[in-house]
C-alpha positions, 0 to 999 in steps of 0.5 A, a space after each residue: 382244641 389245641 389246649 385239650 390236645 395238649 392237656 390230654 398228651 400231658 395226662 397220658 405222659 404223666 400216667 405212662 411215666 408213673 405206671 412205668 415207675 411202679 412196674 420197675 423192679 427193684 435195683 438190688 434185693 437181699 435174698 434172706 428168706 432161707 438163710 439158716 447156716 449161710 449169710 443172705 445173698 445180695 442180688 443185683 436185680 438190675 444187672 441181671 435184668 440187663 443180661 437176661 433177655 426175658 424176665 420169664 427166664 427166672 420168673 418162669 411161671 409169672 405172666 409178663 408184668 406180674 412177676 412175683 418173689 420166688 418165695 411166693 411159689 417155692 417154700 421150705 420143702 420140695 412138694 411134688 414137682 415144686 422144688 424148695 426155695 433153696 433148691 430153686 435158687 441153687 438150680 436157677 442161679 448156679 446153673 445159669 452161672 455154670 452155663 454162661 461160664 461167668 458168675 459165682 458158683 461157690 458157696 462163699 462167692 454168693 453168701 458173703 460173710 
């Protein structure tokens, strides 16, 4: 009986650890989908995740644990109420930086040459 309990606990621990590793967001990403005249933006997802209390603050339409890339919903152009990817980044990122009074707000601060 003790062996069965130990094996069950071990299997549960391994499944939990593996599932958490898969669900973990990337530490750093490069936002390059819309670069036309400016350089791509290096984004430290881990640092922002530690500062933002809920994933939904950025991933505002996604269910918890099913967050997707911004480009999944936001395209090249604004369509109806859905803003373009560029506008979404600028509104969400720059707007948060301005509200929090920290973080870059000028073009070349994010778009490094």
